[in-house]
N, C-alpha and C positions, 0 to 999 in steps of 0.2 A: 690349828692355826694355819697350817700349810694347805689343808683341804679348802679353807675359806678363801685363800689367796688364789688358788687355781681356779675355783669355780667363778670368782669375780673376774678373773682374767678371761675365762671362756665366755662369760656373759657379756663382757665388754667388747671382745674381739669379734665374736660371730654375729653376723647380720641376721636379724629376726625376720624371715619372710612371712608376710602377713597372710599369705595363702598356703602355708605349709603346716600340715598337721601329722603328728606322729602318735601311733597307738602302741602301748606296752600292755600286753595281756598274759595272764596265766590262768589256765593252760593256753597254748597257742590258739586253740579253737574256741575260746570263751565267747558265749553267744552274744553278750551285750556289745563287746568290742566289734565283733564281726558285723552286727546289725548297723552300728554307727558308721563304721568305715564304708560299708557298701552304700549307705544312704547318702553320705557326703559326695562320693564320686559320681553318683547317679543324679544328683540334684545341684551340685556346685562345680566350680572349676578349680577348686583347691587341689594341691598335690597331697596325697595321702600315702603315708608310709606306715608299715606294720612290722614292728620289731618282733622277731620270733627266735626261740631257742632251737637250734638245729637238731638237738637230740630228741625232740618231741615231734609229734605229727604235724606235717605241713598243712596250714589252713587254706592253701591255694585254691582247692576245689570249692570252698565255701565263700571265698572273696571274689568281688568283681575284679576282672583282669586289670582294671586301671588302678587298683591298690597295689603299690609296689612293696614287695616283701624284702626286708633287710634282715640278714642273718646275724644274730648277736653271738659272736664267738666268745666273747669275754666282757667283763664290766669295762675294761680298759680298751675295747675295740674302738680305734679312732673313728671309724665310719659311723658307729653307733653314737659316740660322743658328739660328733659333728651334727648328725640329724636331730639329736635331742636339743642341743643348745642353739641350733639355728632355726628352730621352728617356732611359730607363734603359739600353736595349741599342742598340748600333750595330754592325751586321754589314757588313763591307767585303771587297772582292776586290783592291783595289790601293791601300790607303790611303784616308784620308778627305779629305785636302787642307787640314786645319786643324792648328794648332800643337799644342794639348793639350786634354785634357778632364778632367773631375772624376774623382777617384778613386772616387767613388760610381757612376760609369757603367761599364758592362761593354762593352768593345770586343772584338769577335770578328773575327779575321782568317780569312776563308774561303780566301784566296788562290785560285789557279786551277790548281793541279796541283803535283805533286812535280817535281823539276827535275834535269837532268844538267848544265846549263850553270851557271856561277856567276852568282849573283844578289845584289842587295842589298849587304849589308856585305862579302861575299866579293869584290865589285868596287870596294870603297872607297866605296860609296854609303851613304845613310842606311838604317837598318833600319825595321821596321814595329812600333813598340810596340803591344802589345794585351794585354788581360786574359787571352784565350785565343787560341791559333792552332790551326787544325784540322789534325790529323795522321792518318796512316793505319797507322803501325807504330812501334816503338821506333827504327828507323832514321830515320824522318822527324822524330822529336823532336830528334835531334842536328842534322839537316840544317837545320831551321827555326831552331833556336837559333843556329847558326852564321850563317845568312843574315839573320836579322831582329833579332838582338841580344835575344832573349827567353830566359827560363830554359826548360830542357828540361821542367820540371815544368808549365809553363804550356801546352805544346802537348798537347792532349788527343786521344787516339787513338779516334776515332769513325768514321773513313772519310770520304771526300768526298761531300757531298750530290749533287754533279753526277753522280757515278757511279751513283746510283739511276736517273737518266734513261738511262744507258747500258744498264742491264738492261731498262728499259722498252722501249727501242728494239729489243733482241733479241726481246722477247715480241711487239711489234707490227710486226716486219719486213715481213710480207706486206702488211699495210695501208698502211704508210708507202711501200713501193716502188710499190704500185698507185697511190697518191695522186700520186706523182711521175712516173708513166708510165715506170718503170724495171723493172717486174716481168717484161718479156719478156727481160731479160738474164739469163744463167746465173750471172753473178757481178758484184757491184757493189764497185768498188774505191774507196777514199778516199785521196787524197794531200794530206797537210797539212804542207807545208814550213814551216820557220821562216824567219827573215830575217836578212840580213847587213847590208844598208844600209837603214835605215829612212827613210821620207819624211815621217812624222808622229810625234809623241810623242817618244820618246828617240832623238835623231838620232845615229847612230853607224854605223861600219863594223866588223863583226867578222871579215870575211874579204874576199876579192876579189869585187867586185860582178859579177854576171852578169845579162844582160838578159832573164831569165826567172824565174818563181817557183820552179823546181825547183832552181835554183842548180847546174846542171850545164852546163858549157861545150859549145857546139855540140850540144846534146841534139837527137837526131832524133825529133821528135814525130811525124813521119809513120810511122816504123818502130814507135813505141810504139803508135800508133793502130791499125796493121795487126795487131799482136800481139793487141790487145784485140778487134779485129773478128773475127779468126780463131777466137778462144775464146768469141765471144758475150758479151764483157764490156764494161763501161763504167767509165771512171775519172772521178771527179768531184774536181777539184782545188780546194782551198780555200786560196789564198795567205794568209800571215799578214796580219792587218789593217794592219800597218805597211809592208807590202811593196808595190812598184810593181805597176801593173795588167798584165795579159797577155790577149791576144786568141787564142782557140782556134778561129777560123773555119776552115771546110773540114776539121775533124777530128771527125766525127760520134760517135766513141766516146770522145771527151775533152771534158769539160765544165768550164767555170770557174764556181765558185759563190762566194758570199760571205755574210755575215750577213744582208744584205737579202734575198737569194734564200730564205734559211730563213724570214725574217719573212713574206715574200709567200706562203709555203706553210704558214704558221702551224706551223712546226716549231721545236722547241728543238734546239740544236746537238748535244747529247749523245744525244738521242733518235735523231737521224739517224745519228750515228756508230755507235750500237749496231745499227742496221738494215744496216750495210755488211758485206761479207764478208772484205775484206782491207784492211789499213792500210799506206800507205807514208808514211814521214817521214824526218827527218834528225836523229836524236839529240834529239828533242823529248819533252816530258813527256807528250804524248798517247800515246806507246807504252807508258808505265807503266800508264796507265789501261786501255788496250786489253787488257792481259794478263788483266784480270778476265773478259773474256767468251770467252777461249780461242779466238781466231781468228788466222790467220796475220798476221805483221807483217814488213815489209821496211824495212830501214834503208839509204838510199843517201846517202852524204855524200862527194862527190868531193873536197871541200876539208876533210876531216876534220882533218888535221894543221895546216892553216893556221888553222882555227877554234880548234883546241886552244891554239895559241900566241897567238891574238888575245884571246879571251874567257876560255878555259880551262873545264875541266870539274871538277865537284865531286869525283868519284871518280878516284883515281889508276889504279885498274884499270877504267877506264870501259868497255872493250869487253866485259869480263866481266859488267857490270851491264846490258847491252843485250840484250833478249830475242830476239835474232836475230843474224846476222852483220852487221858494218858493211861494206857494199859501197862501194868507193872508185872504181870504174870504171863508166862508163855502159854499156859493152858487157856486162859481167858482170851488170849490172842487168837488161838486156833479156833475157838468156839465163835469168836466175833467175825472173823474173816469167812468162815464156813457159812454163818447166817447171812452175811452181807452178799456173798456170792449166790446163795440159794434163793433169797428173797428179794435181792436187788433193792433194798430199803436202807437209807442212810439216816439213822436216828439223830444225827448231829448237823443235818443240813441247815437248820435255822441258825444254829450257833455260827456256823461257818459264814453264812450271808451277812450276819451282823458284824462279825470281826472284819470282814472284807472292807466294810465302810470305814473302819477305823484305821486300817493299814494302808488303804489305797484311796486317793481322791479320784483317780481316773480308772475306769473299768473297760478300757478299749485297747486297741492295737496301734495307737499312735504316739507311744512314748518316745520312740527314736526321733520322729519328726519334731516333737515339742522340745526335746533336749537340744538337738542340733540348731534349730531355729533360735532358741534362747541363747546358746553359747555364741553363735556366729553373729548374731545381731548386736551382741554386747560390745563387739570391737569393730570399728569401722575399717574395713579391708579395701585397700586401694591397690590398683595394678602398679607393680614396680618393675623397672628394667634394670635395676642395679644387679650386677653380677660380681661376685667376689672370686678371688683366687680359689677359695675353699669350694665354692659352687662348682667350678671347672673340674677341680680334683675329684669331686664326688660323683660327677656325671659319667 
């Protein structure tokens, strides 16, 4: 009751600047939020603020200098509260962290990808109320309506802004790999596993815990490294941010990376993803995005059935919706990737192309532009010269 009163007072008192936009992203360097913030300041006269967690990497090198960074010291930071409740538009990737906002404000849920695994209300959790949720196709409208408790009509089909970075990575592949000293390899493989037991954030176990980020029991990393070496390939493994750490010492063709590694190399995650040649994952949303750039995908999920019974999948015909075969045996996986690297033939290319049509209406690099134009044209923004005492205090 008290929360409701406080939020209503904030909504009533604070002036909503029609040209003020705030981004709330996790992690700080989330590709979709970065893409949208930069596009706005490069094409509009709106004031754009980017709220960040000061304990994480600063996205300043990825953001246009005209995007103002606001450090979020705590949930009750008065500066953060002011910027949120005085803005007209709020873009977020994982919720905002506050109870409610004025109906005159526009909340846009960028999320961070389509999903195979049940999320949000599908797991009995809270939804993510928003004025608009970003979607990629008619299928995604129903998916997000079910998961977030929003109407299908409020899910707008523009495509994901972060996937514009994916196409940029394809375009800049040679430059990116040279910068990372990886250009001498014939193939760059990216392995992005999900997690079963988290150590931060949403603490839970979705399947049996394994002491490596691949979630494959007794996985022979030496044999995997030898296959890569034989085919002059390298595999960069990016464990889920919530997963335990892993050391790949003495495995020269296997490298562990994280968001900080990308930050140190001044790289956006999805730009880097687009510059790779093969993706390995385990029923993760990254596989859906990767279909857009028409490159081979390997799905390895040894604990597929356990995971299905623990967390569950959104699709009943889940294996038909995955753009490759679901490999459930580590030996089959090693044989498959060895064959793929040796012969450079993807037996599931046609399946991937057909599924891309279902998951994506647009197959281009204009998602950011479509989204921002759709959101900003929905509200008539007029110049205002009103200055409140709070504006003065925050300047």
